[in-house]
C-alpha positions as CSV (number, residue, x, y, z in Angstrom):
1,M,-10.3,-8.4,15.1
2,P,-11.5,-8.5,11.4
3,P,-15.3,-9.4,11.1
4,T,-15.4,-12.9,9.8
5,A,-18.0,-14.5,6.9
6,K,-21.1,-16.1,8.6
7,T,-21.2,-20.2,9.0
8,T,-25.3,-21.0,8.6
9,A,-25.8,-21.3,5.0
10,P,-27.9,-24.0,4.6
11,S,-26.0,-25.4,1.9
12,R,-22.5,-25.4,0.8
13,P,-21.1,-26.2,-2.8
14,K,-18.8,-28.6,-3.8
15,T,-15.0,-27.9,-4.1
16,P,-14.9,-26.5,-7.2
17,A,-13.4,-29.2,-9.7
18,V,-9.5,-28.1,-11.6
19,E,-7.0,-29.7,-13.3
20,S,-4.5,-28.9,-11.2
21,A,-6.3,-30.5,-8.0
22,P,-3.9,-33.1,-7.5
23,I,-0.4,-30.4,-7.3
24,L,-2.8,-28.4,-4.7
25,E,-3.7,-31.3,-2.4
26,A,0.0,-32.3,-2.2
27,A,0.8,-28.8,-1.3
28,L,-2.5,-28.8,1.1
29,A,-0.7,-31.8,2.9
30,E,2.6,-30.4,3.4
31,L,1.7,-27.3,4.8
32,E,-0.4,-29.3,7.2
33,T,2.7,-31.1,8.8
34,G,4.6,-27.7,7.7
35,S,1.9,-26.2,10.3
36,T,2.8,-28.1,12.7
37,V,6.1,-27.6,13.0
38,W,5.4,-23.7,12.7
39,A,3.9,-23.7,16.1
40,H,7.1,-25.5,17.4
41,L,9.2,-23.0,16.7
42,T,10.5,-20.6,19.0
43,L,10.5,-17.1,18.8
44,G,14.4,-17.2,18.3
45,Q,14.4,-19.9,15.8
46,R,11.8,-17.6,14.0
47,A,14.4,-15.0,14.0
48,R,17.1,-17.2,12.4
49,L,14.7,-18.2,10.1
50,L,14.0,-15.1,8.8
51,E,17.6,-14.3,8.6
52,R,18.2,-17.2,6.1
53,L,15.5,-15.8,4.2
54,R,17.1,-12.4,4.4
55,A,19.9,-13.8,2.6
56,T,18.3,-15.9,-0.4
57,V,16.2,-12.8,-1.2
58,V,19.2,-10.8,-1.3
59,A,21.1,-13.3,-3.7
60,H,18.2,-13.1,-6.1
61,A,16.8,-9.1,-5.7
62,A,18.6,-8.1,-8.7
63,E,17.2,-11.1,-11.1
64,W,13.8,-10.4,-9.5
65,A,14.2,-6.4,-10.3
66,D,15.1,-7.4,-13.4
67,V,12.9,-9.7,-14.4
68,A,9.7,-7.5,-12.7
69,A,10.5,-4.6,-15.1
70,T,11.3,-6.5,-18.1
71,S,7.6,-8.6,-17.7
72,K,6.1,-4.5,-17.7
73,G,7.6,-3.2,-20.7
74,L,10.9,-1.3,-18.8
75,E,14.0,-2.1,-20.7
76,P,17.5,-2.1,-19.3
77,G,18.2,2.1,-19.4
78,H,14.3,3.4,-19.5
79,P,14.6,5.7,-16.4
80,L,11.8,4.1,-14.1
81,R,13.1,0.7,-14.3
82,G,13.8,1.8,-10.8
83,E,10.4,1.2,-9.0
84,E,10.7,-2.4,-9.0
85,W,13.8,-2.1,-7.1
86,L,11.9,0.2,-4.7
87,G,8.9,-1.9,-5.5
88,G,9.5,-5.8,-5.0
89,P,13.3,-6.6,-3.1
90,Y,13.4,-3.0,-1.1
91,G,10.1,-3.4,0.3
92,V,10.4,-6.9,1.4
93,I,14.5,-7.0,2.5
94,T,13.1,-4.0,4.9
95,A,10.5,-6.0,6.1
96,L,12.5,-8.9,7.1
97,D,14.7,-6.7,9.2
98,A,12.0,-5.2,11.0
99,Y,10.2,-8.3,12.0
100,H,13.3,-9.8,12.7
101,R,13.6,-6.9,15.5
102,T,10.5,-7.8,16.8
103,L,10.8,-11.5,17.0
104,T,13.9,-10.5,18.7
105,R,12.8,-8.3,21.2
106,L,9.8,-10.9,22.0
107,A,12.4,-13.3,22.4
108,T,14.5,-11.7,25.1
109,G,10.7,-10.9,27.0
110,A,11.5,-7.3,25.8
111,G,8.0,-5.9,23.6
112,P,7.7,-4.3,20.2
113,L,7.1,-0.7,21.3
114,D,9.5,-0.8,24.1
115,G,11.6,2.5,23.7
116,V,9.1,3.7,20.7
117,K,7.7,7.3,21.3
118,M,3.7,6.8,22.3
119,D,1.7,10.5,22.9
120,A,-1.7,11.4,22.3
121,A,-3.8,12.1,18.8
122,P,-7.2,13.9,18.3
123,G,-9.8,12.4,19.4
124,G,-9.2,10.4,22.3
125,R,-6.4,8.3,20.1
126,V,-2.9,6.9,21.3
127,R,-0.4,7.6,18.4
128,V,2.4,5.1,17.7
129,H,5.7,6.8,16.6
130,A,6.6,4.1,14.3
131,F,8.8,5.6,11.7
132,P,11.6,6.2,11.8
133,L,13.2,3.8,14.1
134,D,16.5,3.5,12.2
135,P,18.9,6.5,12.3
136,I,19.7,5.0,8.3
137,D,15.9,5.6,8.1
138,S,16.2,9.4,9.3
139,L,19.3,9.6,6.4
140,L,17.8,8.1,3.9
141,L,14.4,9.3,4.2
142,S,15.3,12.7,5.6
143,G,12.1,14.5,7.2
144,F,9.3,12.4,6.5
145,T,7.9,10.9,9.9
146,G,4.9,8.2,10.4
147,E,2.8,7.6,13.0
148,V,0.6,4.9,13.5
149,W,-3.2,5.9,15.4
150,L,-5.2,2.9,17.2
151,E,-8.7,3.1,17.5
152,P,-10.0,5.3,19.8
153,G,-10.0,4.4,23.6
154,V,-6.4,2.2,23.5
155,T,-4.6,3.1,25.9
156,Q,-0.5,3.1,26.2
157,A,-0.4,0.4,28.3
158,Q,-3.0,-1.4,26.3
159,A,-1.2,-0.6,23.4
160,A,2.8,-1.7,24.5
161,R,0.8,-4.9,26.3
162,E,-1.1,-6.4,22.9
163,A,1.7,-5.6,20.5
164,G,3.3,-9.0,19.5
165,L,-0.7,-10.5,18.2
166,A,0.3,-14.3,17.4
167,Q,4.3,-14.5,18.5
168,L,2.3,-13.7,22.0
169,D,1.6,-17.4,22.0
170,P,3.5,-18.8,19.1
171,T,2.5,-22.1,20.0
172,A,-0.9,-21.5,18.8
173,P,-1.2,-23.1,15.2
174,G,-3.1,-20.6,12.6
175,G,-4.2,-23.7,10.3
176,I,-3.2,-22.8,6.5
177,G,-3.7,-19.4,5.1
178,L,-4.7,-18.6,1.5
179,V,-3.5,-15.6,-0.2
180,L,-4.7,-14.5,-3.3
181,G,-1.6,-12.3,-4.3
182,A,-2.0,-9.0,-6.1
183,G,-1.0,-8.5,-10.0
184,N,0.9,-4.6,-10.0
185,V,3.3,-5.0,-7.4
186,T,5.4,-7.8,-6.7
187,S,6.1,-7.2,-3.2
188,I,2.6,-7.5,-2.1
189,P,2.1,-11.0,-2.5
190,V,5.6,-11.7,-0.2
191,L,4.6,-9.1,2.1
192,D,1.1,-10.7,2.3
193,V,2.4,-14.1,3.2
194,L,5.3,-12.9,6.5
195,Y,1.9,-10.7,7.4
196,E,0.1,-14.3,7.7
197,L,2.9,-16.2,9.2
198,L,4.5,-13.5,12.0
199,A,0.5,-11.6,12.6
200,H,-1.5,-14.9,12.8
201,N,0.8,-18.5,13.4
202,R,-0.9,-19.7,9.1
203,V,1.3,-21.2,7.0
204,V,0.5,-19.9,3.5
205,I,-0.3,-21.2,-0.1
206,L,0.6,-17.8,-2.1
207,K,-1.5,-18.0,-5.3
208,V,0.3,-15.6,-8.0
209,N,-1.9,-13.3,-10.1
210,P,-1.3,-14.4,-13.7
211,T,0.4,-11.1,-14.8
212,Q,3.5,-12.2,-11.9
213,D,3.8,-16.4,-13.4
214,A,7.6,-14.9,-14.6
215,L,8.5,-14.7,-11.4
216,V,7.6,-17.8,-9.7
217,P,11.1,-19.2,-10.3
218,V,12.5,-16.4,-9.1
219,F,10.1,-16.6,-5.6
220,E,11.1,-20.6,-5.4
221,R,14.7,-19.8,-5.0
222,A,14.3,-16.3,-2.9
223,F,12.0,-18.0,-0.8
224,A,13.3,-21.5,-0.5
225,P,13.7,-20.9,3.7
226,L,10.1,-21.0,4.1
227,I,9.2,-23.7,1.4
228,E,11.4,-26.4,2.4
229,P,9.9,-26.4,6.1
230,G,6.3,-26.2,5.0
231,F,6.1,-22.8,5.6
232,L,4.7,-21.8,2.4
233,R,3.8,-23.2,-1.3
234,I,3.1,-21.4,-4.5
235,V,1.1,-22.2,-7.0
236,S,0.2,-20.5,-10.1
237,G,-3.4,-20.6,-12.6
238,G,-6.8,-18.5,-13.5
239,G,-9.8,-18.2,-11.4
240,D,-10.4,-21.8,-11.2
241,V,-7.5,-22.1,-9.1
242,G,-8.3,-19.5,-6.6
243,A,-12.1,-21.0,-6.3
244,Y,-11.0,-24.4,-5.7
245,L,-8.3,-22.9,-3.0
246,T,-11.0,-20.8,-1.4
247,Q,-14.1,-23.8,-0.3
248,H,-11.3,-25.8,0.3
249,D,-11.5,-27.4,3.8
250,E,-7.9,-27.2,4.9
251,V,-8.0,-23.3,4.3
252,A,-8.5,-21.8,7.4
253,H,-8.4,-18.1,6.1
254,V,-8.1,-16.3,3.2
255,H,-6.8,-13.0,2.2
256,I,-6.8,-11.4,-1.2
257,T,-5.2,-7.7,-2.9
258,G,-7.5,-6.6,-5.7
259,A,-10.6,-5.2,-6.9
260,A,-14.3,-5.4,-4.5
261,P,-16.2,-7.3,-7.7
262,T,-13.4,-10.2,-7.4
263,F,-14.0,-10.3,-3.2
264,D,-18.1,-10.3,-3.5
265,T,-17.8,-13.1,-6.3
266,I,-15.3,-15.0,-3.2
267,V,-17.6,-14.7,-0.8
268,W,-21.3,-14.3,-2.3
269,G,-20.9,-15.9,-5.5
270,A,-20.8,-14.9,-9.3
271,A,-22.1,-11.4,-9.7
272,G,-26.0,-11.5,-11.7
273,D,-26.3,-15.2,-10.5
274,A,-30.0,-15.7,-9.0
275,A,-28.1,-18.3,-6.2
276,T,-25.8,-15.3,-5.2
277,A,-28.8,-12.7,-5.1
278,R,-30.6,-15.2,-2.5
279,R,-27.3,-14.8,-0.2
280,R,-26.9,-12.1,-0.2
281,S,-30.9,-11.7,0.7
282,A,-30.5,-14.3,3.6
283,G,-27.3,-13.4,5.0
284,T,-25.9,-16.7,4.0
285,P,-22.2,-16.0,2.2
286,L,-20.8,-18.8,-0.1
287,L,-17.6,-18.3,1.8
288,A,-17.6,-20.3,5.3
289,K,-14.3,-18.9,6.4
290,P,-12.6,-15.9,7.4
291,I,-11.5,-13.4,4.7
292,T,-9.3,-10.3,5.1
293,S,-8.7,-8.0,2.2
294,E,-7.3,-5.0,0.7
295,L,-9.1,-3.1,-2.6
296,G,-8.0,-0.4,-3.2
297,G,-10.2,2.7,-4.2
298,V,-10.2,6.4,-5.4
299,S,-7.4,8.2,-3.2
300,P,-8.0,12.1,-3.1
301,I,-5.2,14.7,-3.4
302,I,-6.5,17.7,-1.5
303,V,-4.5,21.0,-2.2
304,V,-5.2,23.6,0.0
305,P,-4.5,26.8,-1.0
306,G,-1.4,28.8,0.3
307,Q,1.4,31.0,-1.2
308,W,3.6,29.0,-3.5
309,T,6.2,29.7,-4.9
310,E,7.2,29.0,-8.9
311,A,9.9,26.0,-7.7
312,D,6.4,25.0,-5.1
313,L,4.0,24.8,-7.9
314,R,6.5,22.8,-10.2
315,Y,7.9,19.9,-7.5
316,Q,4.3,19.6,-6.4
317,A,3.0,19.5,-9.9
318,E,5.6,16.7,-10.4
319,H,4.4,15.1,-7.1
320,I,0.9,14.8,-8.0
321,A,1.9,13.3,-11.2
322,T,4.0,10.7,-9.9
323,M,0.9,10.0,-7.6
324,R,-0.9,9.4,-10.8
325,L,1.7,7.5,-13.0
326,Q,4.1,5.4,-11.0
327,N,3.6,2.1,-12.0
328,S,1.5,3.3,-15.3
329,G,-1.3,3.9,-12.4
330,H,-1.6,0.3,-11.7
331,N,-1.6,1.1,-8.0
332,C,-4.7,0.5,-5.4
333,I,-3.3,3.6,-3.7
334,A,-2.8,6.3,-7.0
335,G,-3.9,9.6,-6.6
336,Q,-7.3,10.2,-8.8
337,V,-8.8,13.3,-8.0
338,V,-7.2,16.5,-7.2
339,I,-9.6,18.5,-4.8
340,S,-8.6,22.4,-5.5
341,S,-9.8,25.4,-4.2
342,S,-11.5,27.7,-6.7
343,D,-11.0,30.9,-5.0
344,W,-7.3,29.9,-5.0
345,D,-5.4,32.4,-7.0
346,Q,-3.0,30.4,-8.2
347,R,-4.7,28.1,-9.3
348,D,-4.2,28.4,-13.1
349,A,-0.7,28.7,-12.1
350,F,-1.2,25.3,-10.3
351,L,-2.6,23.8,-13.4
352,A,-0.5,24.8,-15.9
353,A,2.0,22.9,-13.8
354,L,0.9,19.7,-13.3
355,Q,-0.5,19.8,-17.5
356,K,3.2,20.3,-18.2
357,A,4.3,17.4,-15.4
358,Y,1.9,15.3,-16.6
359,A,2.5,15.4,-19.8
360,E,6.1,15.4,-20.2
361,A,7.0,12.4,-17.1
362,P,8.2,9.5,-19.0
363,Q,6.0,8.0,-21.4
364,R,6.1,3.5,-20.7
365,S,3.5,1.2,-21.6
366,V,0.0,0.9,-20.2
367,W,0.4,-3.0,-19.2
368,Y,-2.1,-3.6,-16.8
369,P,-4.8,-6.5,-18.1
370,R,-8.0,-4.7,-19.1
371,S,-6.3,-1.2,-19.1
372,D,-7.3,0.0,-22.4
373,S,-11.1,-0.6,-21.4
374,K,-10.4,1.4,-18.8
375,L,-9.2,4.4,-20.9
376,A,-12.2,4.2,-23.0
377,A,-14.1,4.1,-20.2
378,A,-12.7,7.7,-19.1
379,A,-12.7,8.9,-22.5
380,S,-16.3,8.2,-23.1
381,D,-17.4,9.9,-19.6
382,Y,-15.7,12.4,-20.5
383,P,-14.7,13.7,-24.0
384,A,-13.0,17.2,-23.2
385,A,-10.5,15.3,-20.9
386,R,-7.0,15.9,-22.2
387,W,-4.8,12.8,-23.5
388,Y,-0.8,13.2,-23.3
389,A,1.6,10.5,-24.5
390,D,0.3,9.0,-27.5
391,G,-3.1,8.9,-26.0
392,T,-1.9,6.6,-23.3
393,R,-3.1,9.0,-19.9
394,A,-5.7,11.5,-19.5
395,L,-6.1,14.7,-17.5
396,V,-10.0,15.3,-16.3
397,E,-10.3,19.5,-15.4
398,L,-13.8,20.2,-14.0
399,D,-15.5,23.3,-12.6
400,A,-18.0,23.3,-10.4
401,D,-20.9,22.8,-12.9
402,G,-18.8,19.6,-13.9
403,D,-20.1,16.2,-13.2
404,A,-17.7,14.3,-11.2
405,T,-19.5,11.4,-10.6
406,A,-17.4,8.6,-12.4
407,L,-14.4,10.2,-11.7
408,E,-14.8,9.9,-8.1
409,Q,-16.5,6.5,-8.2
410,T,-14.4,4.4,-10.7
411,E,-11.0,3.0,-9.4
412,Y,-9.7,3.6,-12.9
413,F,-6.1,1.5,-12.1
414,A,-4.7,3.1,-15.2
415,P,-3.8,6.8,-16.2
416,V,-6.6,8.9,-15.3
417,L,-6.3,12.1,-13.0
418,G,-9.0,14.4,-12.5
419,V,-8.9,18.0,-11.2
420,V,-12.7,19.2,-9.0
421,E,-12.8,22.4,-7.6
422,L,-14.3,23.4,-4.2
423,P,-15.2,27.5,-3.0
424,G,-13.3,28.1,0.1
425,R,-9.4,29.1,1.6
426,G,-8.0,27.9,4.8
427,Q,-10.0,26.2,7.4
428,E,-13.2,26.1,5.6
429,F,-11.7,24.9,2.3
430,L,-9.6,22.3,4.3
431,D,-13.0,20.9,6.1
432,R,-15.1,21.5,2.9
433,A,-12.3,19.4,0.8
434,V,-12.4,16.2,3.9
435,A,-16.3,15.9,3.9
436,H,-16.3,15.6,0.0
437,A,-13.3,12.9,0.3
438,N,-15.1,11.0,3.2
439,D,-18.8,11.2,1.1
440,R,-17.9,11.5,-2.2
441,L,-15.1,9.2,-3.5
442,V,-15.3,5.9,-3.3
443,G,-13.2,3.9,-1.1
444,T,-11.1,4.3,2.2
445,L,-7.3,3.1,1.5
446,G,-5.2,6.1,1.2
447,A,-5.8,10.3,1.0
448,N,-3.0,12.8,0.2
449,V,-3.0,16.7,1.5
450,L,-0.6,18.9,0.2
451,I,0.3,22.3,2.4
452,D,2.6,24.6,2.8
453,P,3.9,25.5,6.2
454,A,2.6,28.8,6.5
455,T,-0.9,28.0,6.2
456,Q,-0.2,25.0,8.2
457,A,0.9,26.4,11.3
458,A,-1.6,29.6,10.6
459,L,-4.6,26.7,10.4
460,G,-2.9,25.2,13.8
461,D,-5.0,22.6,15.5
462,G,-7.6,22.8,13.2
463,F,-5.7,21.6,10.7
464,E,-5.0,18.2,13.2
465,R,-8.8,17.8,13.9
466,A,-8.7,18.1,9.7
467,V,-6.9,15.1,9.4
468,A,-8.9,13.1,12.2
469,D,-11.9,13.6,10.2
470,L,-10.2,12.2,7.3
471,R,-11.7,8.6,7.1
472,Y,-8.8,6.5,5.2
473,G,-6.6,3.4,6.5
474,A,-3.6,5.9,5.7
475,I,-3.3,9.8,5.1
476,A,0.1,11.3,3.6
477,I,0.7,15.3,4.3
478,N,3.2,16.2,1.6
479,G,4.1,12.7,0.8
480,W,2.1,10.0,-1.2
481,T,0.3,7.6,1.0
482,A,2.7,5.1,-1.3
483,F,4.9,5.8,1.3
484,A,3.1,4.1,4.0
485,F,2.7,1.3,1.6
486,L,6.4,1.0,1.7
487,Q,7.8,1.4,5.5
488,P,7.4,-2.3,7.2
489,T,6.7,-0.6,10.9
490,L,3.5,1.4,9.6
491,T,0.3,-0.2,8.3
492,W,-1.6,-0.8,5.4
493,G,-5.3,-1.6,4.9
494,G,-8.7,0.5,4.1
495,F,-10.4,2.4,7.3
496,P,-11.7,0.2,10.1
497,G,-15.7,-0.7,9.7
498,A,-15.7,-2.4,6.6
499,T,-17.6,-5.8,6.5
500,I,-18.6,-8.4,3.5
501,D,-21.8,-7.1,3.2
502,D,-20.0,-3.0,1.7
503,V,-16.3,-4.2,1.8
504,G,-15.3,-0.9,0.3
505,S,-11.2,-0.4,0.6
506,G,-10.8,-4.1,2.4
507,I,-10.8,-5.5,6.1
508,G,-8.1,-5.6,8.5
509,V,-4.6,-4.2,8.0
510,V,-1.1,-5.9,6.6
511,H,2.7,-5.1,7.3
512,N,2.5,-3.6,11.0
513,A,5.8,-5.2,11.7
514,L,5.7,-3.5,15.3
515,L,2.4,-6.1,15.2
516,L,0.5,-3.4,16.6
517,D,-3.1,-4.6,17.9
518,R,-6.5,-2.3,17.4
519,V,-5.0,-0.3,14.5
520,E,-7.0,2.4,12.8
521,R,-5.4,4.3,10.2
522,T,-1.2,5.3,9.6
523,V,-0.1,9.4,9.3
524,V,3.1,10.3,7.0
525,R,4.2,13.6,7.0
526,G,6.6,14.8,4.5
527,P,8.7,17.6,3.6
528,F,7.1,20.4,1.6
529,R,10.2,21.2,-0.2
530,P,12.8,19.4,-1.2
531,F,16.6,20.0,-0.3
532,P,18.2,22.8,-0.5
533,R,15.1,24.5,-0.3
534,S,13.7,22.9,2.7
535,A,16.2,24.9,4.8
536,S,14.3,27.6,5.1
537,A,12.0,25.3,7.1
538,I,15.0,25.6,10.2
539,V,13.9,29.5,10.4
540,R,10.5,29.0,10.0
541,P,7.7,26.3,10.5
542,G,7.6,22.9,8.3
543,T,10.0,19.8,7.6
544,F,13.5,20.1,7.4
545,S,14.7,17.5,5.1
546,V,18.2,17.2,3.3
547,L,17.0,14.7,0.8
548,P,16.3,16.0,-3.0
549,K,13.9,15.1,-5.1
550,P,13.2,12.0,-4.0
551,P,13.8,8.7,-6.2
552,W,10.6,7.4,-6.7
553,F,9.0,10.9,-8.5
554,V,8.6,9.6,-12.1
555,T,10.2,12.7,-12.8
556,S,13.5,12.1,-11.1
557,R,16.4,12.5,-13.5
558,T,18.4,9.9,-11.6
559,G,15.5,7.4,-10.0
560,A,16.5,3.9,-11.3
561,A,20.2,4.4,-9.6
562,V,19.1,6.0,-7.0
563,S,16.5,3.1,-6.2
564,E,18.7,0.7,-6.8
565,G,21.3,1.8,-4.4
566,F,19.4,2.5,-1.4
567,T,17.9,-1.2,-1.9
568,R,21.7,-2.3,-2.6
569,F,22.7,-0.7,1.0
570,H,20.0,-2.1,2.8
571,M,21.5,-5.7,1.3
572,T,24.8,-5.3,1.6
573,H,25.6,-1.9,4.2
574,D,28.2,-0.9,2.2
575,W,28.7,2.7,3.4
576,I,31.0,3.6,0.2
577,G,28.2,2.3,-1.9
578,L,25.8,4.5,-0.4
579,G,28.1,7.6,-0.8
580,K,27.7,6.9,-4.8
581,T,24.2,6.8,-4.2
582,L,23.7,9.9,-2.6
583,L,25.7,11.9,-4.9
584,E,23.8,10.7,-7.8
585,A,20.5,11.5,-5.2
586,F,21.6,15.0,-5.8
587,R,21.5,14.6,-9.6
588,A,17.9,14.0,-9.2
């Protein structure tokens, strides 16, 4: 279970005053009643509730995606509007379907892991093959797989027995959970609400980030099946509202998606305050209740040297550009530091391809609050950086003598991408890059590894050992770790071991629709080459895929149409519509 805040503080401040207190008090009183009602629902009733919820989300999905895109400056016709379909309704609809399957299995006496393949991962770990579990995912996301690795020592029998979490004891109420919603991706707060309900039996008061205020009316309609019986209340406001709720006696638990400084303010108090310093020294936090969190970090992209074709260089350069520029770089999981080999004979060609892809990706506004100051900081730290898109995105290339401290210790949360170099080839380089990522880069949320099939085959077990050595909550091999975020049967969160004293990328996991206990990490594996070049994997090592350039690539010509089409298929299961979407996908 996640670490909890200590409760031995000699004195605790009163709940701070806030203008909207009457509204908040009414919401909490209604949730108290809702908590009792939730505890009386059977598993079958909860499954049927999710069916109703799915229907209302589907009914408002188009409005949701439109409002989200417009709020981020993506007007109709912009090639990147599809991001708001995938990062909004798609993520929630697929999660509802996955949770529904889990509840239905439990209601019939089966387990979430019945029929799911498990085997051994390095280091005495059990590996759950959690994606794909549906034939349609094997088609739409061809070539991608996902594994959930459990903590060392967990057995397969134990994993199967404990899968289900709070739904193994559904009548035990969990009280009221506070979700402090993220401001960058619109599905995050909703997915956090669902996890509170289903993993912990907690009804939820959701405080939306001010960047998502425009979506509150949409959310209130889309999530009416949770609001009407008192399982969810949605409130708006600034930091004063958050402070009021975190200190409220009726709130049993806090979950935040945000930044470590905000977490520290909630747990210990304002930075620089003498009382905060005293609390830290005494180990007596301001927050006297459990808290979980997802707090981002600096994500590496390890490029293992090999023999790449020109098409490989071009495709993987666009892949890396996507990792940084999707959502204008305002992602906790954005790739920020490319770790390359100084001994790679194709390094210059790779950098040229990366410069081109980074420069030519569609331009969009840098919309997240305080991004200007983040870009200014990067310009100050690295005066020799290359700037593109009218000065809204930076590419920092450093040699072995360059100072990468700011790049590796600052989560810019804006379009800043760095390239560092280490010596070596093959296993020597990979081991050095893994150690560099573990030891130099702040955070443990996600790491990406790009490696061609022939090189991976040559490394053999050494490659899997290197993957096991990466201390990250999500690892993507020939993919982007955002794929782990988007697939509900995978898990999302920092690497285990964080505490309230040193929180890193956060405490606990979310999503996890199989409701697995004692999770360590998720590992995603994708195709190094898209279709039709992936056909070479049939006759030599690698991952075959019929997927052309994925729709989430910022360079996909048809990404907006395909992202919407994939979502609409999950909404309606219209096979004729899917056929049209697949034709668009092959034009990407």
